[in-house]
C-alpha positions as CSV (number, residue, x, y, z in Angstrom):
1,M,-24.3,-4.4,0.7
2,N,-25.0,-1.0,1.4
3,E,-22.2,-0.8,3.7
4,P,-20.1,-3.4,3.4
5,A,-16.9,-4.5,5.0
6,G,-15.2,-4.7,1.6
7,T,-15.1,-4.5,-2.4
8,V,-13.6,-5.5,-5.8
9,D,-13.7,-3.7,-9.1
10,W,-14.5,-6.9,-11.4
11,V,-15.8,-8.4,-15.0
12,D,-19.1,-11.1,-14.9
13,Q,-16.7,-13.8,-16.9
14,R,-20.8,-16.2,-17.1
15,K,-19.7,-18.0,-21.3
16,G,-21.4,-14.5,-23.3
17,Q,-22.0,-12.2,-20.5
18,K,-18.1,-10.4,-22.7
19,N,-17.0,-9.4,-19.7
20,V,-18.9,-6.4,-18.0
21,P,-18.2,-5.2,-14.7
22,V,-19.4,-6.2,-11.7
23,T,-18.6,-5.5,-8.4
24,V,-18.0,-8.3,-5.0
25,Y,-19.2,-7.1,-2.1
26,Y,-17.7,-9.0,0.5
27,H,-19.6,-9.0,4.9
28,E,-17.1,-9.3,7.9
29,D,-17.6,-13.2,7.9
30,S,-16.1,-13.1,4.9
31,G,-18.6,-14.3,2.6
32,Y,-19.7,-12.1,-0.9
33,V,-22.4,-11.3,-3.3
34,V,-21.5,-10.6,-7.3
35,R,-24.1,-8.1,-8.4
36,R,-23.0,-6.8,-11.9
37,N,-23.1,-2.6,-12.0
38,D,-25.2,-2.5,-15.7
39,T,-28.1,-4.1,-14.4
40,G,-27.6,-4.7,-10.9
41,E,-28.7,-9.3,-11.2
42,I,-27.0,-11.1,-8.4
43,I,-24.7,-13.6,-10.1
44,Q,-22.7,-15.4,-8.0
45,V,-22.7,-15.8,-3.8
46,S,-19.8,-17.1,-1.7
47,Q,-20.4,-21.0,-0.4
48,V,-19.0,-19.9,3.4
49,D,-18.9,-22.7,4.3
50,D,-17.5,-24.9,2.8
51,P,-13.1,-25.7,2.6
52,D,-13.0,-25.7,-1.2
53,W,-14.9,-22.2,-2.9
54,S,-12.4,-20.3,-4.3
55,T,-12.7,-17.3,-6.3
56,Y,-11.1,-15.8,-9.2
57,W,-9.5,-12.7,-7.9
58,S,-6.9,-12.8,-5.1
59,D,-7.4,-11.8,-1.4
60,D,-5.6,-8.2,-2.9
61,D,-7.9,-7.4,-5.2
62,I,-10.4,-6.8,-2.7
63,N,-10.7,-3.3,-1.3
64,W,-10.9,-3.0,2.6
65,V,-13.3,-0.2,3.8
66,K,-10.9,1.3,7.8
């Protein structure tokens, strides 16, 4: 998370979380973690080895670091 390959500004869509802001941090291998901006809590870690894994955001939402 200190040097992400890309980020996404998103909201926590879990039931009862009131769409609080989160940031998605992508690693260069396309894996990612989702962290709540207000608490720092990690709420999701991707499973890069799962071919059926999907996200709520599109590839166009990712801000890749150049």
